[in-house]
C-alpha positions in Angstrom: 4.5 11.1 3.9 8.1 11.2 4.7 9.5 13.3 1.8 8.4 16.4 0.0 9.1 15.0 -3.5 6.6 17.3 -5.3 8.5 20.5 -4.3 12.0 19.0 -3.8 11.9 20.0 -0.1 11.2 18.2 3.1 8.1 19.5 4.9 9.2 21.5 8.0 7.7 19.1 10.6 8.4 15.8 8.8 12.0 14.8 8.1 12.6 12.3 5.4 13.5 8.9 6.7 16.1 8.5 3.9 17.9 11.6 5.1 18.0 10.2 8.6 19.5 6.9 7.2 16.8 4.9 8.9 15.4 3.4 5.7 17.4 0.6 3.9 18.3 1.5 0.3 16.0 -1.2 -1.2 13.0 0.8 0.1 13.7 3.8 -2.2 13.6 4.2 -5.9 16.7 4.1 -8.0 16.4 7.5 -9.8 14.3 9.8 -7.7 15.0 8.2 -4.3 11.3 8.2 -3.5 10.4 5.6 -0.8 7.8 2.9 -1.7 5.9 4.0 1.4 5.5 7.5 0.0 4.2 6.3 -3.3 1.7 4.1 -1.5 0.6 6.9 0.8 0.2 9.2 -2.3 -1.9 6.8 -4.3 -3.6 4.4 -1.7 -3.6 6.2 1.6 -7.0 4.9 2.5 -6.4 1.3 1.5 -3.9 -0.8 3.5 -3.9 -3.9 1.4 -3.5 -2.2 -1.9 -0.8 0.1 -0.5 1.2 -2.8 1.0 0.8 -4.8 -2.3 2.2 -1.9 -4.2 5.1 -1.5 -1.8 6.0 -5.2 -2.1 6.0 -5.0 -5.9 8.1 -1.8 -5.9 10.7 -3.5 -3.7 10.4 -7.0 -5.2 13.8 -8.7 -5.3 15.8 -5.7 -4.0 16.4 -7.0 -0.5 19.5 -9.3 -0.3 18.6 -12.9 0.3 14.9 -12.2 -0.4 13.8 -13.8 -3.7 11.6 -11.7 -6.0 9.0 -14.5 -6.0 8.5 -14.1 -2.3 7.7 -10.4 -2.6 5.4 -11.0 -5.5 3.5 -13.7 -3.5 3.2 -11.4 -0.5 1.7 -8.7 -2.8 -0.7 -11.3 -4.2 -1.7 -12.3 -0.7 -2.6 -8.7 0.2 -4.6 -8.3 -3.1 -6.5 -11.5 -2.4 -7.3 -10.3 1.1 -8.6 -7.0 -0.4 -10.8 -9.0 -2.8 -12.2 -10.9 0.1 -13.1 -7.6 1.9 -14.7 -6.3 -1.2 -16.8 -9.5 -1.6 -17.8 -9.4 2.0 -18.9 -5.7 1.8 -21.0 -6.5 -1.3 -22.5 -9.5 0.6 -23.4 -7.2 3.5 -25.0 -4.6 1.2 -27.0 -7.2 -0.6 -28.1 -8.8 2.7 -29.2 -5.4 4.0 -31.2 -4.7 0.9 -32.9 -8.1 1.0 -33.8 -7.6 4.7 -35.1 -4.1 3.9 -37.3 -5.4 1.1 -38.5 -8.3 3.2 -39.6 -6.0 6.0 -41.5 -3.7 3.7 -43.8 -6.5 2.5 
């Protein structure tokens, strides 16, 4: 994570990208200045597609010349991809269970 928003301080070995002015303003929240990336890392660190979808939704329509519908569609695309992964994992688990039961007969 780039900011120490829980304590109000930047961790000693990790400078905030906002403080370094590398992050455009539409990437951070209006009131607490928390970056969408930091929110995603806090809630969905182990799931790329969900984290990216959340980031697109948090930033939706904030970038000049980028319509809100485009960001929402990008979020939907990542959510659909995650559903595909979940379905595939379930298929693999079911296939393995069927193979195991078949071999035991």
